C-alpha positions as CSV (number, residue, x, y, z in Angstrom):
1,M,-9.4,-12.1,36.8
2,Q,-5.7,-13.1,36.8
3,G,-5.4,-16.8,36.1
4,L,-8.9,-17.0,34.6
5,L,-9.2,-19.5,31.7
6,I,-11.3,-18.2,28.9
7,A,-13.0,-20.5,26.3
8,G,-11.1,-23.4,27.7
9,R,-7.8,-22.3,26.2
10,Y,-6.7,-18.7,27.0
11,R,-5.4,-18.2,30.5
12,L,-5.1,-14.6,31.6
13,A,-1.8,-13.5,33.1
14,D,-1.5,-9.8,33.7
15,S,-3.2,-6.6,32.6
16,I,-1.0,-4.7,30.1
17,G,-3.3,-1.8,29.1
18,S,-6.7,-0.3,29.6
19,G,-9.0,2.4,28.2
20,G,-12.5,3.7,28.3
21,M,-13.8,0.7,26.3
22,G,-11.9,-2.2,27.7
23,R,-8.7,-3.8,29.1
24,V,-6.0,-5.8,27.4
25,W,-4.5,-8.8,29.0
26,R,-1.4,-10.8,28.4
27,A,-2.5,-14.4,28.1
28,H,-1.3,-17.9,27.3
29,D,-2.9,-20.0,24.6
30,E,-2.8,-23.4,26.1
31,V,-3.8,-25.1,22.9
32,L,-1.1,-23.6,20.6
33,N,1.4,-22.9,23.5
34,R,1.9,-19.2,22.6
35,T,1.5,-15.8,24.3
36,V,-1.3,-13.7,23.0
37,A,-3.2,-10.5,23.9
38,V,-6.8,-10.7,24.9
39,K,-9.0,-7.7,24.9
40,E,-11.9,-7.6,27.4
41,L,-14.8,-5.3,26.8
42,T,-15.2,-3.9,30.4
43,A,-17.5,-1.0,29.3
44,A,-20.3,-3.6,28.7
45,L,-20.5,-4.2,32.4
46,Y,-21.7,-0.7,33.3
47,V,-24.1,0.4,30.6
48,S,-27.8,-0.2,29.8
49,D,-28.9,-3.1,27.7
50,S,-29.4,-0.9,24.7
51,D,-25.9,0.6,25.0
52,R,-24.5,-2.9,25.7
53,A,-25.8,-4.0,22.3
54,V,-24.0,-1.1,20.6
55,L,-20.8,-2.0,22.4
56,L,-21.0,-5.6,21.5
57,A,-21.7,-4.7,17.8
58,R,-18.7,-2.5,17.8
59,T,-16.4,-5.2,19.2
60,R,-17.5,-7.7,16.6
61,A,-17.0,-5.0,14.0
62,E,-13.5,-4.5,15.2
63,A,-12.7,-8.1,14.8
64,R,-14.3,-8.3,11.4
65,A,-12.5,-5.1,10.3
66,A,-9.0,-6.2,11.4
67,A,-9.5,-9.7,10.0
68,R,-10.1,-8.2,6.5
69,I,-6.7,-6.6,6.5
70,N,-3.6,-8.5,5.5
71,H,-0.6,-6.3,6.4
72,S,2.4,-6.6,8.6
73,A,1.7,-3.2,10.2
74,V,-1.8,-4.2,11.4
75,V,-2.2,-6.2,14.6
76,T,-3.5,-9.6,13.7
77,V,-6.7,-10.9,15.2
78,H,-6.6,-14.6,16.0
79,D,-10.0,-15.3,17.5
80,V,-13.3,-13.8,18.8
81,L,-15.1,-15.6,21.6
82,E,-18.0,-15.1,24.1
83,H,-17.4,-15.2,27.9
84,D,-19.5,-13.9,30.7
85,G,-22.0,-12.6,28.2
86,R,-19.4,-10.4,26.5
87,P,-17.2,-10.8,23.4
88,W,-13.4,-11.0,23.9
89,I,-10.9,-10.5,21.1
90,V,-7.7,-12.6,21.0
91,M,-4.9,-10.8,19.2
92,E,-1.2,-10.9,18.3
93,L,0.8,-9.7,21.3
94,V,3.2,-6.8,20.5
95,E,5.9,-6.4,23.1
96,G,6.6,-2.7,23.4
97,N,4.6,0.4,24.1
98,S,2.4,2.9,22.3
99,L,3.4,6.1,20.6
100,A,1.4,7.9,23.3
101,D,3.6,6.3,25.9
102,A,6.8,7.2,24.0
103,V,5.7,10.9,23.8
104,K,4.9,10.9,27.5
105,E,8.2,9.4,28.4
106,R,10.5,11.4,26.1
107,G,8.6,14.6,25.7
108,R,8.6,14.3,21.9
109,V,9.8,12.1,19.1
110,E,12.7,13.0,16.8
111,P,11.2,14.0,13.4
112,R,12.9,11.3,11.3
113,E,11.8,8.6,13.6
114,A,8.2,10.1,13.6
115,A,8.3,10.1,9.8
116,R,9.3,6.4,9.9
117,I,6.4,5.6,12.2
118,G,4.1,7.6,10.0
119,L,5.1,5.7,7.0
120,W,4.1,2.4,8.6
121,V,0.9,3.7,9.9
122,L,0.1,5.1,6.4
123,R,0.9,1.7,4.9
124,A,-1.5,0.0,7.4
125,L,-4.2,2.5,6.5
126,R,-3.8,2.0,2.8
127,A,-4.1,-1.8,3.3
128,A,-7.3,-1.1,5.4
129,H,-8.7,1.3,2.8
130,S,-8.0,-1.3,0.1
131,A,-10.0,-3.8,2.1
132,G,-12.9,-1.4,2.4
133,V,-12.2,-0.5,6.1
134,L,-11.9,3.0,7.6
135,H,-10.1,3.1,11.0
136,R,-11.8,6.2,12.3
137,D,-9.7,6.4,15.5
138,V,-6.1,6.9,14.5
139,K,-4.2,8.4,17.4
140,P,-0.9,8.0,19.3
141,G,-2.5,5.5,21.7
142,N,-3.4,3.2,18.8
143,V,0.1,3.2,17.3
144,L,2.2,0.4,18.8
145,L,6.0,0.5,18.8
146,G,7.4,-3.0,19.1
147,R,10.7,-3.6,20.9
148,D,11.8,-5.2,17.6
149,G,11.4,-1.9,15.7
150,R,8.0,-2.8,14.2
151,V,5.2,-0.2,14.0
152,L,1.7,-1.5,14.1
153,L,-1.8,0.0,14.0
154,T,-4.3,-1.4,16.4
155,D,-7.9,-1.0,17.8
156,F,-10.3,-1.0,14.9
157,G,-13.1,-0.8,17.6
158,I,-15.0,2.0,15.8
159,A,-13.9,1.1,12.3
160,Q,-16.5,1.5,9.5
161,I,-16.7,-1.4,7.0
162,E,-17.8,-0.7,3.5
163,G,-21.3,-2.1,3.1
164,D,-22.0,-2.5,6.8
165,S,-24.9,-0.6,8.3
166,T,-24.0,1.9,11.0
167,I,-23.8,0.8,14.6
168,T,-23.9,4.3,16.2
169,R,-26.9,6.4,17.2
170,T,-28.0,9.3,15.0
171,G,-25.9,12.4,15.8
172,E,-23.3,10.5,17.8
173,V,-19.7,11.3,17.3
174,V,-17.3,8.4,17.9
175,G,-13.5,8.6,18.2
176,S,-11.0,10.7,20.2
177,V,-12.1,14.3,19.7
178,D,-8.4,15.5,19.5
179,Y,-8.0,13.5,16.3
180,L,-11.4,13.8,14.6
181,A,-11.2,15.3,11.1
182,P,-13.2,18.5,10.6
183,E,-15.6,16.8,8.3
184,R,-16.5,14.2,10.9
185,V,-17.1,16.9,13.6
186,R,-19.4,18.5,11.1
187,G,-21.3,15.3,10.8
188,H,-20.3,14.4,7.2
189,D,-19.5,10.9,6.1
190,P,-15.8,10.1,6.6
191,G,-13.5,8.7,4.0
192,P,-9.8,7.7,3.7
193,A,-8.8,11.4,3.9
194,S,-10.3,11.5,7.4
195,D,-7.9,8.8,8.6
196,L,-5.0,10.7,6.9
197,W,-6.0,13.9,8.8
198,A,-5.9,11.9,12.1
199,L,-2.4,10.7,11.0
200,G,-1.3,14.3,10.6
201,A,-2.6,15.2,14.1
202,T,-0.9,12.1,15.5
203,L,2.4,13.1,13.9
204,Y,2.0,16.6,15.2
205,T,1.6,15.2,18.7
206,A,4.7,13.0,18.3
207,V,7.1,15.8,17.3
208,E,5.6,18.6,19.4
209,G,4.7,16.6,22.5
210,R,1.1,17.9,22.6
211,S,-2.1,17.5,20.7
212,P,-2.6,20.2,18.1
213,F,-6.2,21.1,18.9
214,R,-6.8,20.0,22.5
215,R,-8.6,22.7,24.5
216,T,-10.0,22.7,28.1
217,S,-13.3,21.0,27.0
218,P,-14.4,18.5,24.3
219,L,-16.6,21.1,22.8
220,G,-13.8,23.6,22.7
221,T,-11.5,21.0,21.1
222,M,-14.1,20.2,18.4
223,Q,-14.6,23.9,17.7
224,A,-10.8,24.3,17.3
225,V,-10.7,21.3,14.9
226,V,-13.2,22.9,12.6
227,E,-12.3,26.6,12.8
228,E,-8.6,27.0,13.8
229,D,-5.3,26.0,12.4
230,A,-2.8,24.2,14.5
231,D,0.1,26.3,15.9
232,E,3.2,26.3,13.8
233,T,5.4,23.3,14.5
234,R,8.7,24.1,16.2
235,H,10.4,20.7,16.3
236,A,9.1,19.0,13.1
237,G,11.9,19.7,10.8
238,A,11.4,18.2,7.4
239,L,8.2,16.6,8.7
240,G,6.5,20.0,9.1
241,P,5.2,20.4,5.5
242,V,3.8,16.8,5.6
243,I,1.9,17.6,8.8
244,A,0.6,20.9,7.4
245,S,-0.7,19.2,4.3
246,L,-2.4,16.4,6.1
247,L,-4.2,18.9,8.4
248,R,-5.9,20.8,5.7
249,K,-9.5,21.4,6.7
250,E,-11.1,20.3,3.4
251,P,-10.6,16.6,2.7
252,D,-10.2,16.9,-1.1
253,R,-7.3,19.3,-0.6
254,R,-5.2,17.0,1.5
255,P,-2.6,14.9,-0.4
256,G,-3.6,11.5,-1.5
257,A,-2.1,8.5,0.2
258,E,0.5,8.0,-2.6
259,Q,1.7,11.6,-2.3
260,A,1.7,11.5,1.5
261,E,3.9,8.4,1.4
262,Q,6.4,10.0,-0.9
263,M,6.6,13.0,1.4
264,L,6.9,10.9,4.5
265,A,9.7,8.9,2.9
266,E,11.6,12.0,2.1
267,A,11.1,13.3,5.6
268,A,12.3,10.0,7.1
269,E,15.6,10.7,5.2
270,G,15.8,14.2,6.6
271,R,14.9,15.8,3.3
272,H,12.1,18.4,2.9
273,P,9.4,17.2,0.4
274,A,10.2,18.2,-3.2
275,Q,6.8,19.9,-3.5
276,P,6.1,21.4,0.0
277,F,2.7,22.6,0.9
278,I,2.9,26.3,1.5
279,P,0.4,28.4,3.6
280,N,-1.1,30.3,0.7
281,Q,-2.3,27.0,-0.7
282,G,-4.3,26.3,2.3
283,S,-1.9,24.7,4.9
284,G,-3.5,23.1,7.9
285,V,-0.9,24.7,10.2
286,H,-0.8,28.4,11.1
287,T,2.3,30.2,10.1
288,P,3.2,33.6,11.5
289,G,2.2,36.4,9.1
290,T,-0.6,34.4,7.6
291,S,-4.3,34.5,8.3
292,R,-5.9,31.8,10.4
293,S,-8.5,31.5,7.7
294,S,-5.9,30.5,5.1
295,A,-6.9,26.9,5.3
296,S,-10.1,27.8,3.4
297,G,-8.1,29.2,0.4
298,H,-8.1,27.7,-3.1
299,G,-5.7,25.3,-4.6
300,S,-5.7,21.5,-4.6
301,T,-2.7,19.3,-4.3
302,G,-4.3,15.9,-4.8
303,T,-7.4,13.8,-4.3
304,T,-7.9,10.8,-2.2
305,A,-9.0,7.5,-3.8
306,G,-12.0,5.7,-2.7
307,Y,-15.2,6.1,-0.6
308,G,-16.9,8.6,-2.8
309,S,-14.0,11.0,-3.1
310,P,-13.4,12.9,-6.3
311,G,-12.4,10.7,-9.2
312,Y,-13.3,7.5,-7.6
313,D,-14.8,5.1,-10.1
314,P,-15.1,1.5,-9.0
315,G,-15.5,0.2,-12.5
316,A,-13.2,2.3,-14.6
317,T,-10.3,0.9,-16.5
318,T,-7.8,2.5,-18.8
319,P,-8.3,2.0,-22.6
320,G,-6.0,-0.6,-24.0
321,Y,-6.0,-2.8,-21.0
322,G,-8.3,-5.8,-20.7
323,P,-8.8,-9.3,-19.3
324,G,-7.7,-11.1,-22.4
325,A,-4.5,-9.2,-23.0
326,P,-1.0,-10.6,-22.4
327,A,-0.4,-10.9,-18.7
328,G,2.1,-8.9,-16.8
329,P,3.0,-8.9,-13.1
330,G,-0.1,-6.8,-12.1
331,R,-0.7,-6.4,-8.5
332,S,-4.2,-5.1,-7.9
333,A,-6.4,-5.9,-4.9
334,T,-9.4,-4.5,-6.8
335,G,-9.0,-6.8,-9.8
336,P,-6.5,-7.3,-12.6
337,T,-8.0,-4.8,-15.0
338,A,-7.6,-1.8,-12.8
339,V,-4.6,0.3,-13.7
340,A,-2.9,3.4,-12.4
341,P,-4.5,6.7,-13.6
342,T,-2.9,9.1,-16.0
343,P,-2.2,12.4,-14.3
344,P,-4.4,15.2,-15.9
345,S,-1.4,17.2,-16.8
346,A,-0.1,14.4,-18.9
347,A,-3.3,13.4,-20.6
348,G,-4.7,16.9,-21.2
349,G,-7.8,16.2,-19.2
350,P,-9.1,14.5,-16.1
351,A,-7.9,11.0,-15.4
352,T,-10.5,8.3,-16.2
353,A,-8.9,5.3,-14.5
354,R,-9.7,4.5,-10.9
355,P,-7.2,6.0,-8.4
356,R,-5.3,3.1,-7.0
357,P,-4.7,2.0,-3.5
358,R,-1.0,2.1,-3.0
359,R,0.3,-1.2,-2.1
360,R,-1.7,-3.4,-4.3
361,L,-0.5,-1.0,-7.0
362,R,2.6,-3.1,-7.0
363,T,1.2,-4.6,-10.0
364,L,-0.9,-3.3,-12.7
365,A,-3.1,-5.9,-14.4
366,L,-1.9,-9.4,-14.5
367,V,-3.8,-8.9,-17.8
368,T,-2.1,-5.9,-19.4
369,A,-2.6,-5.3,-23.1
370,A,0.3,-5.2,-25.5
371,A,-1.2,-2.0,-26.8
372,A,0.5,-0.3,-23.8
373,V,3.8,-1.2,-25.2
374,L,3.0,-0.7,-28.9
375,G,2.3,3.0,-28.7
376,G,1.1,4.4,-32.0
377,G,3.1,2.4,-34.5
378,A,3.6,-1.1,-35.8
379,A,5.7,-3.7,-34.1
380,V,8.7,-5.0,-35.9
381,A,8.7,-8.6,-37.0
382,F,9.6,-11.3,-34.5
383,Q,12.4,-13.4,-35.8
384,E,13.8,-15.5,-33.0
385,W,13.3,-14.6,-29.4
386,G,16.6,-16.1,-28.3
387,G,18.8,-13.6,-30.2
388,M,17.0,-11.5,-32.7
389,E,18.2,-8.2,-34.2
390,Q,15.7,-5.3,-34.2
391,D,15.5,-1.6,-34.8
392,T,15.6,0.0,-31.3
393,G,13.9,3.1,-32.4
394,T,10.4,1.8,-31.7
395,S,7.4,4.1,-31.8
396,G,5.4,5.4,-28.8
397,G,8.4,6.9,-27.1
398,A,9.8,3.7,-25.8
399,G,13.2,4.1,-27.3
400,P,16.2,1.9,-26.7
401,A,17.1,0.7,-23.2
402,T,20.1,2.1,-21.4
403,A,23.6,1.2,-22.5
404,P,25.0,-2.3,-21.6
405,A,28.4,-1.1,-20.7
406,S,29.6,-0.4,-17.2
407,A,30.3,3.1,-15.9
408,S,33.9,2.9,-17.1
409,G,32.8,2.1,-20.6
410,S,34.1,-1.5,-20.6
411,A,32.0,-4.5,-21.0
412,A,30.1,-5.5,-17.9
413,P,31.1,-8.8,-16.2
414,R,28.9,-11.6,-17.4
415,P,27.3,-14.0,-14.8
416,A,28.4,-17.5,-15.1
417,G,25.7,-20.0,-16.0
418,T,23.0,-19.9,-18.7
419,V,23.2,-16.3,-20.0
420,P,23.9,-16.6,-23.8
421,A,27.1,-14.9,-25.0
422,S,25.1,-12.9,-27.6
423,W,23.0,-11.2,-24.9
424,K,23.9,-7.8,-23.5
425,R,23.3,-6.2,-20.1
426,Y,20.7,-3.4,-19.8
427,D,21.5,-1.1,-16.9
428,D,18.1,0.3,-16.1
429,K,17.8,3.9,-14.8
430,W,15.9,2.4,-11.8
431,G,19.1,0.8,-10.5
432,F,18.7,-2.9,-11.6
433,S,20.3,-4.6,-14.5
434,I,19.1,-7.4,-16.7
435,Y,20.5,-9.5,-19.5
436,L,18.5,-9.7,-22.7
437,P,19.0,-10.1,-26.5
438,K,20.2,-7.0,-28.3
439,G,17.7,-4.5,-29.6
440,W,15.0,-4.7,-26.9
441,S,13.0,-1.6,-26.1
442,R,12.1,-0.2,-22.7
443,K,8.6,1.0,-21.7
444,V,7.4,2.1,-18.3
445,V,4.0,0.7,-17.4
446,G,1.9,1.7,-14.5
447,G,2.8,3.9,-11.6
448,T,3.3,7.7,-11.5
449,P,5.8,10.0,-9.8
450,S,3.3,10.3,-6.9
451,V,3.5,6.5,-6.3
452,P,7.2,6.2,-5.3
453,S,6.9,2.7,-3.8
454,L,5.7,1.1,-7.1
455,R,7.7,0.9,-10.3
456,Q,7.0,-1.4,-13.4
457,V,8.9,-1.5,-16.6
458,D,8.7,-3.8,-19.7
459,Y,11.4,-4.9,-22.1
460,T,10.2,-6.2,-25.5
461,P,11.5,-6.9,-29.0
462,D,8.2,-6.8,-30.8
463,G,5.8,-4.4,-29.3
464,G,4.6,-6.7,-26.6
465,K,4.1,-10.1,-28.2
466,H,7.0,-11.3,-26.1
467,F,8.0,-9.3,-23.1
468,V,9.8,-9.3,-19.7
469,R,8.3,-7.1,-17.0
470,I,10.1,-6.0,-13.8
471,A,8.0,-4.8,-10.9
472,L,9.5,-3.2,-7.8
473,D,7.5,-2.5,-4.7
474,T,9.2,-0.9,-1.6
475,A,6.1,-1.3,0.6
476,P,4.5,-4.7,0.0
477,D,1.4,-5.6,1.9
478,F,1.8,-9.4,1.9
479,K,4.2,-11.0,4.3
480,D,5.6,-13.3,1.6
481,A,5.7,-13.7,-2.1
482,Y,3.7,-16.9,-2.2
483,S,0.7,-15.3,-0.4
484,H,0.8,-12.4,-2.8
485,Q,0.7,-14.7,-5.8
486,V,-2.1,-16.8,-4.4
487,N,-4.1,-13.6,-4.0
488,L,-3.4,-12.6,-7.5
489,E,-4.3,-16.0,-8.9
490,E,-7.7,-15.8,-7.3
491,Q,-8.4,-12.6,-9.2
492,V,-6.8,-13.6,-12.5
493,S,-8.4,-17.1,-12.7
494,R,-11.9,-15.5,-12.8
495,R,-11.0,-13.1,-15.6
496,L,-8.7,-15.0,-18.1
497,V,-10.4,-17.2,-20.6
498,G,-9.2,-20.8,-20.2
499,Y,-6.9,-20.0,-17.3
500,H,-4.9,-23.0,-16.2
501,R,-2.3,-23.2,-13.4
502,V,0.9,-24.9,-14.4
503,R,2.6,-24.4,-11.0
504,L,2.4,-22.0,-8.1
505,Q,4.9,-22.9,-5.3
506,K,7.3,-21.5,-2.8
507,N,11.0,-21.5,-3.7
508,I,14.3,-20.0,-2.8
509,Y,15.8,-17.4,-5.2
510,R,19.1,-15.8,-4.4
511,D,19.0,-17.3,-0.9
512,L,15.7,-15.4,-0.3
513,G,12.2,-16.7,0.2
514,G,10.3,-16.5,-3.2
515,S,7.6,-18.0,-5.2
516,V,7.2,-19.1,-8.8
517,W,3.9,-18.9,-10.7
518,E,3.3,-20.3,-14.2
519,Y,0.0,-20.4,-16.1
520,T,-1.7,-20.5,-19.5
521,W,-4.8,-18.8,-20.9
522,T,-6.3,-17.8,-24.3
523,A,-6.1,-14.1,-25.2
524,L,-9.1,-12.8,-27.2
525,P,-8.8,-10.7,-30.4
526,K,-11.0,-7.9,-28.9
527,D,-8.4,-7.4,-26.2
528,T,-5.0,-7.7,-27.8
529,P,-3.2,-7.5,-31.2
530,F,-1.7,-10.9,-30.3
531,P,-4.7,-13.3,-29.6
532,G,-4.5,-17.0,-29.1
533,P,-3.0,-19.3,-26.5
534,R,-0.5,-17.6,-24.2
535,R,1.7,-18.6,-21.3
536,A,3.4,-16.7,-18.5
537,V,5.8,-17.3,-15.7
538,E,6.7,-15.0,-12.7
539,E,9.4,-15.2,-10.0
540,T,8.6,-13.0,-7.0
541,Y,10.8,-12.6,-4.0
542,I,11.2,-10.2,-1.1
543,S,14.7,-8.8,-0.5
544,W,16.5,-8.6,2.8
545,K,15.4,-4.9,3.0
546,G,11.8,-5.8,2.6
547,N,11.3,-4.7,-1.0
548,E,9.3,-7.0,-3.3
549,Y,10.5,-7.8,-6.8
550,A,8.6,-9.6,-9.5
551,I,10.4,-10.8,-12.7
552,Y,7.7,-11.8,-15.2
553,L,7.8,-13.1,-18.8
554,S,5.0,-13.8,-21.2
555,S,4.8,-15.1,-24.8
556,P,2.6,-17.1,-27.2
557,A,2.3,-20.7,-25.9
558,A,3.7,-22.0,-29.2
559,D,7.1,-20.3,-28.4
560,W,7.3,-21.7,-24.8
561,A,10.0,-24.2,-25.5
562,T,12.4,-21.3,-26.2
563,T,10.8,-18.9,-23.9
564,S,11.1,-21.0,-20.8
565,K,14.9,-21.4,-21.4
566,Q,15.2,-17.7,-21.8
567,F,13.4,-17.1,-18.5
568,K,16.1,-19.1,-16.7
569,A,18.7,-16.9,-18.3
570,V,16.8,-13.8,-17.3
571,L,16.8,-15.0,-13.7
572,Q,20.5,-15.9,-13.9
573,G,21.5,-12.4,-15.1
574,W,19.1,-10.3,-12.9
575,Q,20.7,-7.9,-10.5
576,Q,18.5,-5.9,-8.1
577,P,19.3,-2.3,-7.2
578,K,22.3,-1.9,-4.9
579,D,20.2,-0.4,-2.1
580,G,18.2,-3.7,-1.9
């Protein structure tokens, strides 16, 4: 096979991996002059015609599934082709080895490194779940560790795509039995929580050097998955509580993706999670002195969004948010009207909004209503956006922004350029600072404590008629700001009345790759206290550390001559958090 030319352009070089389903080759794309990975479906050579049809369908499903996911931690599929009566998949080549290889070579992986790896796998899964794809075979062998430090999830060969009919036979269990979630062994429909369980088993293997449930036979392994807790971790450190929570037997009692990400981030820093999962709440790991049946105890620590899990409502939105409202830097893969849910403890009852996939949570609606800023009282009169005075004691609990002075109490240094002398610096509690006229009020919009990677906050002088929104996302799914804005425009243009693009183009902001997006639309009276023609502009960029920042401004179109000048001043005075 070495040296074989496939489809007239991919020349096979050497085999770099193999498994029960196929073999992966290093190959050269002679058209684009690049090195790629080519996956050959070897299993199709040795099965009956009926089984071959299933294998072919699975391979095509793998390509479709991976192609739907846009995330840097998912191996990119370049092409699918037919050769020798079989499909071949052309993929991004990752120079490195798998997590399974690393465990085999080292014995086990240091907990903080395992937590870092888990974070990237979780982000890949969240992107997949947002695209309607379940992986269904998360395991150490499918986690690639690049020599450049990247972590990627690969092999969506048995993925389930939302809306697709099944390609497996009735009663057939697919996937590696060591990493099958209990509900899948029982024959129940999988959901995102099933992939998170497999992630927990994968992390257990990484830090302990062995699979948590492997027994001497596949049947014994599946029985252990369903009936037994994993042995207590000995080398997991701060990662132990995360693994225990992910290995809960009941899917609705595992942490949601947002909470799991927060816990993994803390473990990656060597800190135990702020709210650890203890055995009497139904931990998925056996602890000495507790019953093996403790996993069936009561107490829920979170729900998982999507795929029929509790609280999942594809059409729900939060009152006060609608498609005609003033736009804000909302980042939603499911549509600009979806917003982050209110925790039951804060609202006095169950949340009514759709639980959000994490990453696209980076923005709430690009169409967020001013009612979110208004609270329960009336807005003060707008005088002149460029330098008005206003009572900072606005209603709704927004209150004044943080003090403009530096830590020493002296006036903060003013950036040279276009920042007006009458403006002051607002040092936000989230670490950034921004120059604005005096008297603006701060209001957090979107995000919850369980979504640590997303933060959004508004500053407004008049209850939302004019406002600046800052969005920070520490785990963006898109590789660059321009791609993210293009994706958002596709959603927003279908929902805003009279949407018109003024500009959407790549740029350089603070010596970093960014993108600027400006547009107009007409807000409707039924959606906002401030109806009529509106205009908005947003600068988005990704920092050197990989965090995504969006600086967004919206106002009535009639005020744009002043507003556009102020946006330049906002950009001039913006300072991101010191940690990047």
